[in-house]
C-alpha positions in Angstrom: 19.7 29.5 -28.1 20.8 29.1 -24.5 20.9 25.6 -23.0 22.2 26.9 -19.6 20.4 27.1 -16.4 16.6 27.9 -17.0 15.3 31.2 -15.4 13.5 31.0 -12.0 10.3 32.0 -13.6 10.5 29.1 -16.2 11.3 26.6 -13.3 8.3 28.1 -11.3 5.9 27.7 -14.3 6.9 24.1 -14.8 6.7 23.4 -11.1 3.2 25.0 -10.9 1.9 23.4 -14.1 3.1 19.8 -13.0 1.7 20.0 -9.5 -1.5 21.3 -10.8 -1.9 18.6 -13.6 -0.8 15.9 -11.1 -3.4 17.1 -8.4 -6.2 17.5 -10.8 -5.8 13.9 -11.9 -5.6 12.8 -8.2 -2.3 11.2 -9.0 0.5 10.7 -6.2 4.1 11.5 -6.9 4.9 7.8 -6.7 2.2 7.0 -9.1 3.3 9.5 -11.7 7.0 8.1 -11.4 5.6 4.5 -12.1 3.5 5.5 -15.0 6.1 8.0 -16.5 9.2 6.0 -15.8 10.8 9.2 -14.2 12.4 8.9 -10.7 10.3 10.4 -8.0 13.4 12.2 -6.8 13.4 14.2 -10.2 9.7 14.7 -10.0 10.0 16.1 -6.6 12.8 18.4 -7.7 10.7 19.8 -10.6 7.7 20.4 -8.4 10.0 22.4 -5.9 11.2 24.3 -8.9 14.7 23.1 -8.3 15.2 21.2 -11.5 13.9 21.9 -15.2 13.0 18.8 -17.3 14.2 18.1 -20.7 12.0 18.0 -23.7 11.8 14.2 -23.6 11.0 14.2 -20.0 8.2 16.8 -20.4 6.7 14.6 -23.3 6.9 11.5 -20.9 5.1 13.4 -18.0 2.4 14.9 -20.4 1.6 11.3 -21.8 1.6 9.9 -18.2 -0.9 12.6 -17.1 -3.1 12.5 -20.1 -2.5 16.3 -21.1 -0.8 18.0 -23.8 2.8 18.9 -24.1 2.1 22.7 -23.9 -0.2 22.2 -20.6 3.1 21.8 -18.7 4.7 24.8 -20.4 1.9 27.3 -20.3 2.6 30.7 -18.4 0.8 34.0 -18.5 4.0 35.8 -17.6 6.4 35.0 -20.4 7.0 32.1 -22.9 8.5 28.9 -21.3 11.3 26.9 -23.0 12.7 23.6 -22.6 15.8 22.1 -24.2 17.8 19.0 -24.9 20.8 18.0 -27.0 21.0 21.1 -29.0 17.1 21.6 -29.5 14.9 24.1 -27.8 11.2 24.4 -27.8 9.4 27.5 -26.6 5.5 27.8 -26.2 4.4 30.9 -27.8 0.6 30.3 -28.0 -1.9 27.9 -26.8 -5.7 27.5 -27.1 -7.9 24.6 -25.7 -11.3 25.3 -27.2 -12.9 23.7 -29.3 -9.8 21.7 -29.6 -6.2 22.1 -28.4 -3.8 23.8 -30.7 -0.3 24.7 -29.6 2.2 26.7 -31.4 6.0 26.4 -30.7 9.3 28.0 -31.8 11.8 25.3 -32.3 15.4 26.1 -32.6 18.1 23.6 -33.5 22.0 23.9 -33.3 23.9 22.9 -36.3 23.8 18.9 -36.7 21.2 18.5 -33.9 18.6 15.8 -34.1 15.4 15.3 -32.1 13.8 11.9 -32.1 10.2 12.2 -30.9 7.8 9.5 -29.8 4.1 9.5 -31.1 1.5 11.9 -29.4 -1.8 10.6 -28.7 -3.9 9.2 -31.5 -5.0 11.5 -34.1 -2.8 14.4 -33.3 -1.2 16.4 -36.4 1.7 18.7 -36.6 2.3 21.5 -39.0 5.9 22.8 -39.5 7.1 25.9 -41.4 10.8 26.6 -41.6 11.8 30.0 -40.8 15.5 29.6 -41.3 18.2 27.1 -42.2 17.4 23.6 -43.7 15.3 21.0 -41.7 14.7 17.5 -42.2 11.3 16.5 -40.5 8.3 14.3 -40.5 7.5 10.7 -39.8 10.8 8.9 -38.9 10.5 6.4 -41.7 9.8 9.0 -44.3 10.9 12.5 -43.4 10.9 15.7 -45.8 13.6 18.1 -46.5 12.4 21.7 -46.0 14.0 25.0 -46.7 12.9 28.5 -45.4 9.3 29.1 -46.3 8.3 25.6 -46.9 5.7 23.7 -44.6 4.8 20.2 -43.8 1.7 18.7 -42.3 1.7 15.1 -41.0 0.1 12.9 -38.5 2.3 12.9 -35.4 0.9 9.9 -33.4 3.8 7.8 -34.6 7.6 8.2 -34.1 8.9 11.4 -36.0 12.1 13.4 -36.3 13.5 16.8 -36.4 17.1 17.2 -37.8 19.3 20.2 -38.8 22.2 20.3 -41.3 25.4 22.3 -40.9 23.5 25.4 -40.0 21.2 26.2 -37.2 17.4 26.0 -37.9 14.5 27.9 -36.7 10.9 26.5 -37.4 7.3 27.2 -36.3 5.6 24.0 -35.1 1.8 23.7 -34.5 0.5 20.7 -32.7 -3.3 20.1 -33.4 -5.1 17.6 -31.1 -8.4 16.1 -32.1 -11.4 17.3 -30.5 -13.0 15.2 -27.6 -15.3 12.5 -28.8 -18.1 13.4 -26.2 -20.4 14.7 -28.9 -19.8 11.8 -31.3 -23.1 10.1 -32.4 -23.4 6.3 -31.5 -25.4 3.4 -32.9 -27.6 3.7 -29.9 -29.1 7.0 -30.7 -32.3 8.3 -32.1 -33.1 12.0 -32.3 -36.0 14.1 -32.7 -37.2 17.7 -32.3 -37.7 19.0 -28.7 -41.5 18.2 -27.9 -43.6 21.3 -27.4 -47.2 19.8 -27.3 -49.1 16.9 -26.1 -48.9 14.9 -29.4 -45.2 15.5 -29.4 -44.9 13.9 -25.9 -47.0 11.0 -27.1 -44.3 10.4 -29.7 -41.7 10.5 -27.1 -43.7 7.9 -24.9 -43.9 5.7 -28.2 -40.1 5.8 -28.6 -39.4 5.3 -25.0 -41.7 2.2 -25.1 -39.9 1.0 -28.2 -36.5 1.6 -26.4 -37.8 -0.4 -23.3 -38.4 -3.5 -25.7 -35.1 -3.1 -27.5 -33.0 -3.0 -24.4 -35.0 -5.7 -22.4 -34.4 -8.0 -25.4 -30.7 -7.4 -25.5 -29.6 -4.0 -27.0 -27.0 -2.5 -24.5 -28.6 0.8 -24.4 -30.9 3.2 -26.2 -30.5 7.1 -26.2 -33.2 9.4 -27.2 -31.7 12.9 -28.0 -33.8 16.1 -28.5 -32.7 18.8 -31.2 -33.6 22.5 -31.2 -34.5 22.8 -27.4 -35.9 26.4 -26.9 -35.2 26.2 -23.1 -31.9 26.7 -21.3 -30.0 23.6 -20.1 -31.4 23.7 -16.4 -34.8 24.1 -17.5 -34.7 21.4 -20.1 -33.1 18.9 -17.6 -35.6 19.6 -15.0 -38.5 19.1 -17.4 -36.9 15.7 -18.5 -36.3 14.7 -14.8 -40.1 15.4 -14.0 -40.8 13.4 -17.1 -38.8 10.3 -15.9 -40.2 10.5 -12.4 -43.8 10.3 -13.7 -42.8 7.5 -16.2 -41.3 5.4 -13.5 -44.5 5.6 -11.4 -46.5 4.5 -14.4 -44.0 1.7 -15.5 -43.7 0.1 -12.0 -40.7 -2.2 -12.9 -37.4 -1.5 -11.8 -35.5 -3.7 -14.1 -35.0 -0.9 -16.7 -33.3 2.6 -15.8 -34.1 5.7 -17.5 -31.5 8.5 -16.9 -31.6 12.2 -18.1 -28.8 13.1 -20.4 -27.5 16.8 -20.6 -24.8 16.2 -23.3 -24.2 16.3 -26.2 -27.9 17.3 -26.3 -30.7 16.9 -23.7 -32.1 13.5 -23.8 -32.9 10.1 -22.2 -31.0 6.9 -21.9 -32.6 3.6 -21.2 -30.3 0.9 -19.6 -31.2 -2.7 -18.6 -30.4 -3.5 -15.0 -32.4 -6.5 -14.5 -32.0 -8.3 -11.1 -28.8 -6.9 -9.7 -28.7 -9.1 -6.5 -28.2 -12.9 -6.6 -30.1 -14.9 -4.1 -28.0 -16.3 -1.1 -28.2 -19.9 0.0 -29.6 -20.2 3.5 -29.0 -22.7 6.2 -32.3 -23.1 7.9 -30.6 -24.8 10.9 -29.2 -21.5 12.1 -32.2 -19.3 13.2 -30.3 -16.5 14.6 -29.5 -15.5 10.9 -33.1 -15.5 9.7 -33.6 -11.9 10.0 -30.4 -11.1 7.8 -31.5 -13.7 5.1 -35.0 -12.3 5.0 -33.8 -8.8 4.5 -31.5 -9.9 1.8 -34.1 -11.9 0.0 -36.4 -8.8 0.2 -33.9 -6.7 -1.5 -33.4 -9.2 -4.2 -37.1 -9.4 -4.8 -37.4 -5.9 -5.9 -37.8 -6.6 -9.7 -40.8 -8.7 -9.3 -42.5 -6.8 -6.4 -41.2 -3.2 -6.4 -43.7 -1.9 -4.2 -43.7 -2.6 -0.4 -46.8 -3.0 1.7 -47.2 -0.5 4.5 -46.5 -3.0 7.2 -43.2 -4.2 5.6 -42.3 -0.7 4.9 -42.6 0.3 8.7 -40.7 -2.9 9.7 -37.8 -2.0 7.5 -37.6 1.7 8.4 -37.6 0.3 12.2 -34.7 -2.0 11.5 -32.8 0.6 9.4 -33.0 3.1 12.2 -32.2 1.0 15.1 -31.0 -2.4 14.2 -27.4 -3.8 14.4 -25.3 -2.4 11.6 -25.7 -5.7 9.4 -29.5 -5.8 9.8 -29.8 -1.9 9.4 -27.7 -2.0 6.1 -29.7 -4.9 4.5 -32.9 -3.2 5.5 -31.8 0.3 4.1 -30.7 -1.5 0.9 -34.0 -3.5 0.6 -35.8 -0.3 0.7 -33.6 1.7 -1.6 -34.0 -0.9 -4.3 -37.7 -0.9 -3.8 -37.4 2.7 -4.8 -37.7 4.0 -1.2 -34.1 5.5 -0.8 -33.0 5.0 2.8 -29.6 5.1 4.7 -29.0 2.8 7.7 -28.2 4.0 11.3 -24.6 2.9 10.9 -23.8 6.0 8.6 -22.1 8.6 10.7 -20.0 11.6 9.6 -16.2 12.0 9.4 -14.6 11.8 12.8 -12.8 15.0 13.5 -10.7 13.1 16.0 -9.4 10.9 13.5 -8.0 12.7 10.4 -5.7 11.5 7.5 -2.4 13.0 7.9 0.2 13.6 5.2 2.7 10.6 4.9 6.3 10.9 4.6 7.1 7.4 3.8 7.6 5.8 0.6 5.2 3.7 -1.3 1.5 4.1 -2.2 -1.2 3.4 0.4 -5.0 3.5 0.1 -5.2 7.0 1.8 -3.0 8.5 -1.0 -6.0 8.3 -3.4 -9.1 7.5 -1.3 -10.5 9.6 1.6 -10.4 7.0 4.2 -12.2 9.1 6.8 -15.2 9.5 4.4 -14.8 5.8 3.5 -15.3 4.9 7.1 -18.4 7.1 7.5 -20.3 6.6 4.2 -19.1 3.2 2.5 -22.1 1.3 4.2 -24.5 2.6 1.5 -22.4 0.9 -1.3 -24.6 -1.6 -3.1 -24.3 -5.1 -1.5 -21.8 -3.9 1.1 -23.7 -5.7 4.0 -24.9 -8.5 1.7 -21.3 -9.6 0.9 -20.5 -10.0 4.6 -23.6 -12.2 5.0 -22.5 -14.3 2.0 -19.0 -14.4 3.3 -20.4 -15.8 6.6 -22.3 -18.4 4.9 -19.3 -19.4 2.7 -17.3 -20.0 6.1 -20.0 -22.1 7.5 -20.3 -24.1 4.3 -16.5 -24.7 4.2 -16.9 -26.1 7.9 -14.8 -23.3 9.5 -15.6 -23.6 13.3 -17.4 -20.6 14.9 -14.3 -20.4 17.2 -11.7 -20.5 14.4 -8.6 -18.6 14.2 -9.2 -16.5 11.3 -7.0 -13.9 9.3 -8.6 -11.0 8.0 -6.3 -9.4 5.1 -7.0 -5.7 4.3 -9.5 -5.1 7.0 -9.6 -1.5 6.4 -11.6 0.6 9.0 -13.2 -2.8 10.0 -17.0 -2.2 9.1 -17.1 -5.7 7.3 -15.5 -7.5 10.2 -17.8 -5.8 12.7 -20.8 -7.0 10.7 -19.2 -10.5 10.5 -18.9 -10.7 14.2 -22.4 -9.9 14.7 -22.9 -13.2 13.0 -20.3 -15.2 14.2 -19.2 -13.5 17.5 -16.7 -16.2 18.9 -14.2 -15.9 15.9 -10.5 -15.2 16.9 -9.5 -12.7 14.2 -6.2 -11.4 13.4 -6.8 -8.2 11.3 -4.1 -6.8 8.9 -4.0 -3.5 7.3 -1.1 -1.3 6.3 -3.0 2.1 6.2 -2.3 4.4 9.1 -5.5 6.1 8.9 -7.6 3.0 8.5 -5.7 1.4 11.4 -6.6 4.3 13.7 -10.4 3.6 12.9 -9.8 0.0 13.3 -8.4 0.4 16.8 -11.3 2.7 17.8 -13.9 0.2 16.5 -12.4 -2.8 18.3 -10.8 -1.3 21.4 -11.3 -3.6 24.2 -12.5 -6.5 21.8 -10.7 -9.5 23.2 -11.3 -11.5 20.0 -9.7 -9.2 17.5 -5.8 -8.8 17.4 -4.8 -5.7 15.1 -1.6 -5.4 13.3 -0.7 -2.4 11.0 0.9 -4.2 8.2 0.1 -5.7 5.0 -0.1 -9.5 4.1 3.2 -9.1 2.3 5.0 -8.1 5.5 3.1 -10.1 7.9 5.1 -12.4 10.0 3.0 -15.2 11.6 4.6 -16.2 14.9 1.8 -18.5 15.8 0.2 -21.7 14.4 -1.1 -21.6 10.9 -4.6 -20.1 10.6 -7.8 -22.2 10.3 -9.2 -19.9 7.5 -8.6 -16.4 5.9 -11.0 -13.8 4.6 -10.5 -10.6 2.5 -13.4 -8.1 1.9 -12.7 -5.5 -0.8 -8.9 -5.7 -0.5 -7.4 -7.9 -3.2 -7.5 -5.2 -5.9 -5.5 -2.9 -3.8 -2.5 -5.3 -3.8 -0.4 -7.2 -6.1 -2.9 -10.0 -6.6 -0.6 -12.8 -7.1 1.6 -11.8 -4.1 -1.8 -11.5 -2.1 -2.6 -15.1 -2.7 1.1 -16.3 -2.3 1.4 -14.8 1.0 -2.0 -15.8 2.2 -1.4 -19.4 1.3 1.7 -19.4 3.4 -0.4 -18.6 6.6 -2.8 -21.3 6.1 -3.1 -25.1 6.8 -3.5 -27.6 4.2 -7.1 -27.8 3.1 -8.0 -24.6 4.8 -10.3 -22.0 3.1 -9.7 -18.4 2.0 -13.0 -16.5 1.3 -12.6 -13.4 -0.9 -15.4 -10.8 -1.7 -14.3 -8.1 -3.9 -15.3 -6.1 -7.0 -14.5 -7.5 -10.4 -14.6 -5.8 -13.8 -15.8 -7.3 -17.1 -13.1 -9.4 -19.0 -10.7 -7.3 -21.1 -7.8 -7.9 -23.3 -6.4 -4.3 -24.1 -5.5 -1.4 -21.9 -8.4 0.8 -23.3 -11.0 -2.0 -23.0 -9.9 -2.4 -19.4 -10.3 1.4 -18.9 -13.8 1.5 -20.4 -14.9 -1.6 -18.4 -13.5 0.0 -15.2 -15.6 3.2 -15.9 -18.8 1.3 -16.6 -18.4 -0.9 -13.5 -18.0 1.9 -11.1 -20.6 4.2 -12.8 -23.2 1.5 -12.4 -22.7 1.5 -8.7 -23.2 5.3 -8.7 -26.0 5.2 -11.2 -28.0 2.6 -9.3 -27.9 5.0 -6.3 -28.4 8.5 -7.9 -31.3 9.1 -5.5 -33.3 12.4 -5.8 -33.0 15.0 -2.9 -34.5 18.5 -3.1 -31.8 21.0 -3.5 -33.5 23.3 -1.0 -32.6 20.9 1.9 -28.9 20.9 0.9 -26.0 23.3 1.4 -24.8 25.2 -1.8 -21.9 22.8 -2.0 -23.8 19.7 -1.6 -26.2 21.0 -4.3 -23.3 21.4 -6.7 -22.0 17.7 -6.1 -25.7 16.3 -6.5 -26.1 18.2 -9.7 -22.8 17.3 -11.0 -23.4 13.5 -10.5 -26.9 13.6 -11.7 -26.0 15.3 -14.8 -22.6 13.8 -15.9 -22.8 10.1 -14.6 -25.5 9.1 -17.2 -23.6 10.9 -20.0 -20.4 9.2 -19.1 -22.0 5.8 -18.7 -23.7 6.1 -22.0 -20.3 6.8 -23.6 -18.6 3.9 -21.9 -21.5 1.5 -22.8 -21.1 2.7 -26.4 -17.3 1.9 -26.1 -16.3 5.6 -26.9 -13.0 6.7 -25.5 -14.4 10.0 -24.7 -15.8 8.4 -21.5 -12.2 8.4 -20.1 -11.8 12.2 -20.4 -15.3 13.0 -19.4 -14.9 10.9 -16.2 -11.8 12.8 -15.3 -13.7 16.0 -16.1 -16.2 15.1 -13.6 -13.6 14.1 -11.1 -12.1 17.7 -11.3 -15.4 19.3 -10.8 -16.2 17.4 -7.7 -12.6 17.4 -6.2 -12.7 21.1 -5.9 -16.0 21.2 -3.8 -15.4 21.4 0.0 -18.5 19.7 1.6 -19.7 20.3 5.0 -19.7 17.7 8.0 -22.1 16.3 8.9 -24.4 16.1 5.8 -27.4 18.4 5.7 -29.8 15.5 4.5 -29.4 11.9 5.3 -29.6 10.8 1.6 -26.5 12.8 0.9 -24.7 9.9 2.1 -25.1 8.4 -1.2 -23.4 11.1 -2.9 -20.6 11.1 -0.4 -20.3 7.5 -1.4 -20.4 8.6 -5.0 -17.2 10.8 -4.5 -15.4 7.7 -2.9 -16.4 5.6 -6.1 -15.1 8.4 -8.4 -11.8 8.5 -6.4 -11.5 4.8 -6.9 -12.3 5.0 -10.5 -9.7 7.5 -11.5 -7.2 5.9 -9.2 -8.0 2.5 -11.1 -7.4 4.3 -14.6 -4.0 5.4 -13.1 -3.3 1.8 -11.6 -2.7 3.5 -8.2 -4.0 1.5 -5.0 -6.9 0.1 -7.4 -5.7 -2.8 -9.7 -9.1 -4.5 -10.5 -9.0 -7.6 -12.6 -11.9 -9.8 -14.0 -13.1 -12.7 -12.0 -11.7 -15.5 -14.2 -8.3 -14.1 -13.9 -8.6 -13.7 -10.2 -9.3 -17.5 -10.1 -6.2 -18.2 -12.5 -4.0 -16.1 -10.3 -5.1 -18.0 -7.1 -4.6 -21.3 -8.7 -1.2 -20.4 -9.7 -0.3 -19.8 -6.1 -1.9 -23.1 -4.8 -5.4 -22.0 -3.9 -8.1 -23.6 -6.0 -11.7 -22.1 -6.4 -14.4 -24.4 -4.9 -17.2 -21.9 -5.0 -18.0 -18.6 -6.9 -20.9 -16.2 -6.9 -21.7 -12.8 -8.4 -23.5 -11.0 -5.6 -24.4 -7.9 -7.3 -24.4 -7.0 -11.0 -22.8 -3.9 -12.6 -21.7 -4.5 -16.4 -22.8 -7.6 -18.0 -25.4 -10.3 -17.4 -23.2 -13.4 -17.1 -22.2 -14.8 -13.7 -18.5 -14.0 -14.4 -19.1 -10.5 -15.6 -18.5 -7.2 -13.6 -19.8 -6.7 -10.1 -19.4 -7.7 -6.5 -18.2 -11.5 -6.4 -17.6 -14.0 -3.6 -15.0 -16.7 -4.0 -14.0 -19.6 -1.7 -10.7 -20.9 -2.3 -9.1 -24.0 -0.6 -5.4 -24.5 -0.1 -4.1 -27.3 -2.4 
């Protein structure tokens, strides 16, 4: 066994595999360093082929990336080996369907020991000794094996390999469990594929029963079809047409019916109820009447899902020509009344402002999220404009002067601030954002605006040289920062008794890492599922068609897995990310409604970044209030503006908080 310098081919294979695995996950080098506990200088050396990791380091990187050990060693050219403290492992075979099975040759020098941590849950190892005497197995109860003897054990806990006075060679096969995508759930009912009118009448009866069960409190109901004689595309198209006809007859939008394509073709029924909460209106401010009226029309969609022709024409006019706030509210009202629409504020990625690779340290928003696309398409995010209207109302309710000196934290490209100034034009705003790309968009949007001062920095590095601010706001930024530091630094800029109004996304309460991840998946996918608008594929470019098809076919499956609390949802959403991330989309979009799917890509980017805890650090509403309180900011008002997961006021969705400095 040679523990000297690895061959250039080995270093190249490790560099290629690590870079590929990291990029497919969307993770930055700094993020991988944080999650694996490996210095980013070492990671950079590995990815440049200048440094070869030890066995332990490969194991830590694989666990942090959520891939198998062998995924980082695989090569079509020659076997790749890594070593450490007299132990060398060489990958000699790897298969990844239907489950991952990897076979290694393990060589141990005399008196060598390898202490291994646990593999992911459910992983088993099968060891066969070829020469020498090996002590191996679970660390608390290892077995002594001579040549020809084998041992099979669960390897998801600490285990050990130890040689005696002579060298040892053994074959080690690592067997990973199959993904749980196909696991049946308590929400499933199955029946044969319907091939005549009577069979479809049975489906109608089952669907009506599912509606009753779900509207009365069951989280979800899935109807799966066995023995489908059609190919997958034809089966899905048949079911999509069936759902379209069903929605026309049913009328109510309180329940959603989605088509499933995995594990079997089927239908999924989810309760959505009334997604939007009503906003308090101060009738003394007639200039805001249009905005409030549009917001109320959107909130009324479940009780009156059909718009009369006059109202529809008015909304189309406002969505197409109105100021950004009114246009976005009108388009959302139409979309929630089952007439998908995009506002005139939707644009396309500006070729004059492009994200540039950064060389500085630290992780910023643009490292995981396409800021240029965020600027162009985020306006179709559910309740995006509505939160600005609610925020303006909260400032007014808190007694903040229309000419107040206001601090805007995490302004981003500045779209919410633009809409806020359409309601309160005389505010004197200092806008902070550390993102270089977002700041360029911010400068373009407010160039020449005397009431907006822009600074490229975060609240943690902001040095206020003037008097304290009358109030502060933050829209969609608290979860991109260390939240406690976010509140502490903001409190330092405010006068006693001043208000801090925060609008942001919250996930459902959690206690464990896996519970948080599943809640995160469900939260983001509800935003996507609520806007999976139909677009004829013939009107799209081939690449856009791929994206639409991927979201329409994968999101309902993944959402159903998350609702069933199955961890398979986590790997499924990463698979969706890998599919979509490889598709290069044209600019501008071929069809206006494609803006929704560009927003879906942003939401998916945020979701996988949140799973990695990179630039996305969402918590739940009660914990946010507790964090603010610990930093001297008491919550005096709270409202959930848009519902994603859960029906309670403190469950997941878009929330608005008014804090007051104690």
